[in-house]
C-alpha positions in Angstrom: 14.9 -17.2 -26.2 16.8 -16.6 -23.1 14.5 -15.6 -19.7 17.2 -13.7 -18.8 17.7 -10.9 -20.8 15.4 -7.8 -20.5 13.5 -7.4 -23.6 10.7 -4.9 -21.9 7.0 -6.2 -21.0 4.8 -8.2 -23.3 1.6 -6.1 -24.5 -1.5 -7.7 -25.4 -0.5 -6.8 -29.3 2.6 -8.5 -28.8 0.8 -11.4 -27.1 -1.7 -11.7 -30.4 1.4 -11.9 -32.6 3.6 -14.5 -30.7 0.1 -16.4 -30.5 -0.5 -16.1 -34.3 3.5 -17.1 -34.9 3.2 -20.1 -32.3 -0.3 -21.3 -32.6 -1.3 -20.1 -36.1 -4.6 -18.4 -34.4 -5.6 -15.1 -34.6 -8.6 -15.4 -31.9 -9.3 -17.3 -29.3 -12.0 -17.4 -26.4 -8.8 -17.2 -24.1 -7.5 -14.4 -25.8 -9.5 -11.7 -23.7 -8.6 -13.4 -20.2 -4.8 -13.7 -21.0 -4.8 -9.9 -22.3 -6.4 -8.9 -19.1 -3.9 -10.8 -17.3 -0.5 -9.4 -19.3 -2.0 -5.9 -18.8 -2.3 -6.4 -15.0 1.2 -8.0 -14.8 4.6 -7.8 -15.7 5.6 -11.0 -17.9 8.4 -10.7 -20.9 7.5 -12.2 -24.2 10.0 -14.7 -23.9 8.0 -15.9 -20.9 4.9 -16.0 -23.0 6.3 -17.5 -25.8 8.0 -20.6 -24.1 4.5 -21.4 -22.8 2.9 -21.1 -26.3 5.1 -23.4 -27.6 4.8 -26.2 -25.0 2.1 -27.6 -26.9 0.2 -27.3 -30.6 -3.3 -27.3 -29.1 -4.4 -23.5 -28.5 -6.6 -24.2 -25.9 -4.0 -26.3 -23.9 -1.3 -23.6 -24.7 -3.3 -20.6 -23.7 -4.4 -22.3 -20.4 -0.7 -23.0 -19.4 0.2 -19.4 -19.9 -3.0 -18.5 -17.8 -1.8 -20.8 -15.0 1.7 -19.7 -15.3 0.6 -15.9 -15.3 -1.3 -16.4 -11.9 1.2 -18.8 -10.4 3.8 -15.8 -11.1 1.9 -13.4 -9.3 1.3 -15.8 -6.4 5.1 -16.6 -6.3 5.9 -12.6 -6.1 3.6 -11.7 -3.5 5.0 -15.0 -1.4 8.8 -13.2 -2.4 7.4 -9.7 -0.9 6.0 -11.4 2.1 9.4 -13.3 2.3 12.1 -10.5 1.6 9.6 -7.7 4.5 10.4 -11.1 6.9 14.1 -10.9 6.2 14.5 -7.0 6.4 12.5 -7.3 9.7 14.9 -10.0 10.6 17.9 -7.8 9.7 16.5 -4.7 11.2 16.2 -6.7 14.9 19.6 -8.2 14.2 21.2 -4.2 13.7 19.1 -3.2 16.7 20.5 -6.1 18.9 24.2 -5.5 17.3 23.6 -1.2 18.2 22.8 -2.4 21.5 25.5 -4.7 22.3 27.8 -2.6 20.3 26.8 0.5 23.1 26.9 -1.6 26.3 30.4 -2.6 24.5 31.4 0.8 24.9 29.5 2.0 27.8 31.7 -0.5 29.4 34.9 0.6 28.1 33.9 4.1 29.1 33.4 2.8 32.6 36.7 1.3 32.6 38.0 4.5 31.6 36.3 6.7 34.4 37.9 3.9 36.9 41.1 4.1 35.9 40.7 7.7 35.6 40.1 7.9 39.2 42.5 5.8 40.2 45.1 7.9 38.7 44.4 11.2 40.4 
């Protein structure tokens, strides 16, 4: 599956179907944990399937999926923090540009006024 194709969000029911298909299990101790994580975070069925196919051992595959979901949340939080910092930097740059632009405009206006004075 291509992870870049939008397929919607994975639901607990879809997760159980994927686990049944790829791992051949209908219940596991970690199901509740995975279902809670899936409900609280945005994850696609392709991402879930990718981690369930990594190993034939259900315990290892489910732990890998849990780690991935937690890691994904952490990176999203870090990315959001970086975006905020980037936005603040852009705002600062725009303020500086506005100030220098207005300063240039003030210099032009003063030259025009000076020239006007000499003409009269």
